[in-house]
C-alpha positions in Angstrom: 18.1 23.3 5.7 14.9 22.9 3.7 12.8 19.8 3.4 13.7 19.4 -0.3 17.4 19.5 0.6 17.0 16.9 3.2 15.0 14.8 0.8 17.7 15.0 -1.9 20.3 13.8 0.5 18.4 10.6 1.2 16.8 9.8 -2.1 19.3 7.1 -3.1 17.7 4.6 -0.8 15.4 1.8 -2.0 11.9 2.6 -0.6 9.1 0.1 -0.5 5.6 0.9 0.7 3.3 -1.5 2.4 -0.2 -0.2 2.3 -3.8 -1.3 2.0 -7.1 -0.9 3.8 -7.4 -1.3 7.6 -6.9 -4.9 8.8 -4.8 -6.0 5.8 -1.8 -7.4 7.8 0.8 -5.0 6.4 2.3 -4.1 9.8 2.6 -7.8 10.8 4.2 -8.5 7.4 6.7 -5.6 7.9 7.7 -6.9 11.3 8.0 -10.5 10.1 10.1 -9.5 7.1 12.4 -7.4 9.2 12.9 -10.3 11.6 13.5 -12.6 8.6 16.2 -10.7 6.8 17.5 -8.6 9.7 19.8 -5.7 9.0 19.1 -5.5 5.2 16.0 -3.4 5.9 14.7 -0.9 8.4 11.0 -0.3 9.0 9.6 3.2 8.8 6.6 3.1 11.3 3.1 4.3 10.4 3.0 8.0 11.2 -0.8 8.1 11.7 -0.6 5.5 14.4 2.3 7.3 16.1 0.4 10.6 16.2 -3.1 9.3 17.1 -1.7 7.0 19.9 0.3 10.0 21.1 -2.7 12.1 21.7 -3.5 13.8 18.4 -7.4 14.0 18.3 -9.2 12.0 15.7 -12.4 13.8 14.9 -14.7 14.4 11.9 -14.6 18.2 11.8 -13.1 19.2 8.4 -10.4 21.7 9.6 -9.3 19.3 12.3 -9.1 16.4 9.7 -7.0 18.6 7.4 -4.6 19.6 10.2 -4.2 15.9 11.2 -3.5 14.8 7.7 -1.0 17.6 7.2 0.8 16.5 10.3 0.8 12.9 9.2 2.1 13.7 5.8 5.1 15.7 7.1 5.8 13.2 9.8 5.9 10.5 7.2 8.4 12.4 5.1 10.5 13.2 8.2 10.5 9.6 9.4 11.8 8.4 6.0 14.6 11.0 6.1 15.5 10.1 9.6 15.6 6.3 9.0 17.6 6.8 5.8 20.1 9.0 7.6 20.5 6.5 10.5 20.7 3.4 8.3 22.3 4.5 5.0 22.9 1.0 3.8 19.4 -0.4 4.4 16.2 -0.7 2.4 13.4 1.4 3.8 10.3 -0.6 4.3 7.5 2.0 4.9 4.4 1.2 6.8 2.2 3.4 4.6 3.5 6.3 2.5 2.8 9.9 1.8 0.1 9.1 -0.8 -2.2 7.4 1.8 -3.3 10.8 3.1 -5.2 11.7 -0.1 -7.8 9.0 0.7 -8.3 10.3 4.3 -8.4 14.0 3.1 -11.9 15.6 3.3 -13.6 15.9 -0.1 -14.6 19.5 0.5 -11.1 20.7 1.4 -9.6 20.8 -2.1 -6.9 18.7 -3.7 -4.7 17.0 -1.1 -1.5 17.1 -3.1 -1.9 20.7 -4.0 -2.4 21.6 -0.3 0.8 19.7 0.5 2.7 21.5 -2.1 3.3 18.5 -4.3 1.7 16.2 -6.9 0.5 12.6 -7.0 3.2 11.9 -9.6 6.0 13.3 -7.3 4.8 11.3 -4.3 4.5 8.0 -6.2 8.1 8.6 -7.5 9.4 8.7 -4.0 8.9 4.9 -3.8 10.5 2.1 -5.8 7.7 -0.3 -5.2 4.3 -0.7 -3.6 2.9 -3.8 -2.0 -0.8 -3.6 -1.3 -2.4 -5.8 1.4 -6.1 -6.1 0.8 -8.2 -5.6 3.9 -9.8 -8.6 5.6 -13.0 -6.6 5.6 -13.3 -7.3 1.9 -13.9 -11.0 2.9 -16.4 -9.9 5.6 -13.9 -10.8 8.3 -13.4 -8.8 11.5 -10.6 -6.2 11.4 -10.5 -5.7 15.2 -6.9 -6.1 16.3 -6.9 -4.3 19.6 -5.3 -1.2 18.0 -7.2 1.7 19.7 -6.3 4.1 16.8 -8.3 1.9 14.4 -11.9 3.1 14.4 -13.2 2.1 11.0 -16.2 -0.2 10.6 -15.9 -3.1 8.1 -17.9 -1.1 5.6 -15.7 1.9 5.9 -12.6 -0.4 5.7 -13.8 -1.8 2.4 -14.3 1.6 0.9 -10.9 2.8 2.1 -9.3 -0.3 0.7 -10.9 0.4 -2.7 -9.8 4.0 -2.8 -6.3 3.3 -1.6 -6.0 0.6 -4.3 -7.2 3.0 -7.0 -4.6 5.6 -6.2 -1.6 3.3 -5.3 -2.1 1.0 -8.3 -1.0 3.9 -10.5 2.6 3.1 -9.4 4.6 1.3 -12.0 5.8 -1.3 -9.5 2.5 -2.3 -7.8 2.0 -5.7 -6.3 -1.4 -6.8 -5.0 -1.7 -9.2 -2.0 -5.4 -10.4 -2.0 -7.4 -11.3 1.0 -7.3 -14.9 2.0 -9.4 -16.6 4.7 -6.1 -18.0 5.9 -4.0 -15.2 7.4 -1.0 -17.4 7.3 -1.3 -18.1 3.6 -1.9 -14.4 2.9 1.2 -13.3 4.9 3.3 -16.1 3.3 2.3 -14.7 -0.1 3.1 -11.2 1.0 6.5 -12.1 2.4 7.4 -14.0 -0.8 6.4 -10.9 -2.9 8.5 -8.7 -0.6 11.5 -11.0 -0.9 11.3 -11.0 -4.7 10.9 -7.3 -5.0 13.8 -6.6 -2.6 16.0 -8.9 -4.7 15.0 -7.3 -8.0 15.5 -3.7 -6.7 18.8 -4.5 -5.0 20.2 -6.2 -8.1 19.1 -3.2 -10.2 20.7 -0.7 -7.8 24.0 -2.6 -7.8 23.9 -2.7 -11.6 23.2 1.1 -11.8 26.1 1.8 -9.4 28.4 -0.4 -11.3 27.5 1.4 -14.5 28.1 4.8 -12.9 31.4 3.7 -11.5 32.6 2.6 -14.9 31.8 5.8 -16.7 
């Protein structure tokens, strides 16, 4: 069975991406939100962290970077398909999405989306909403969290944050969660945004299903 066939069988799910520069708090927000509303959502873990923590080398050589981002992209897609299959009634809350790889792709290696056999428009369309958590590095705060797969300096994190925001903000349902010196206030704002978006999308999906059933 092809990847496109697998995708088409799971594309009826609501998919929300949590993204942003390193040290933005998205993973913490995803875990807290899952704990808050329980079985209504399932978290799709960050594929890059899974691969790098599992032994995938993280190096600067161009061909190696391309190979790593190729693996991350296809694992991300596969994880979304798997979670959608295991939990058909739940909303997919994705810790990053397939678009993120474009920012980590070497500039000299050609267009990321073309190399992946897709387009930016197609990948943005995979998701119903994007919630962007701005990196704490933007506020000149440390982004060290004990995650050994995170190797970016604050300066690098700020640049990644900017580039990620530029590309993801092209999504029609984009919500920005700004840096706040109080992590509690930032997460509270992010959780409220998630709750509102989940409510809107769930209501719209039920309406669409009702309209289809009546036809």
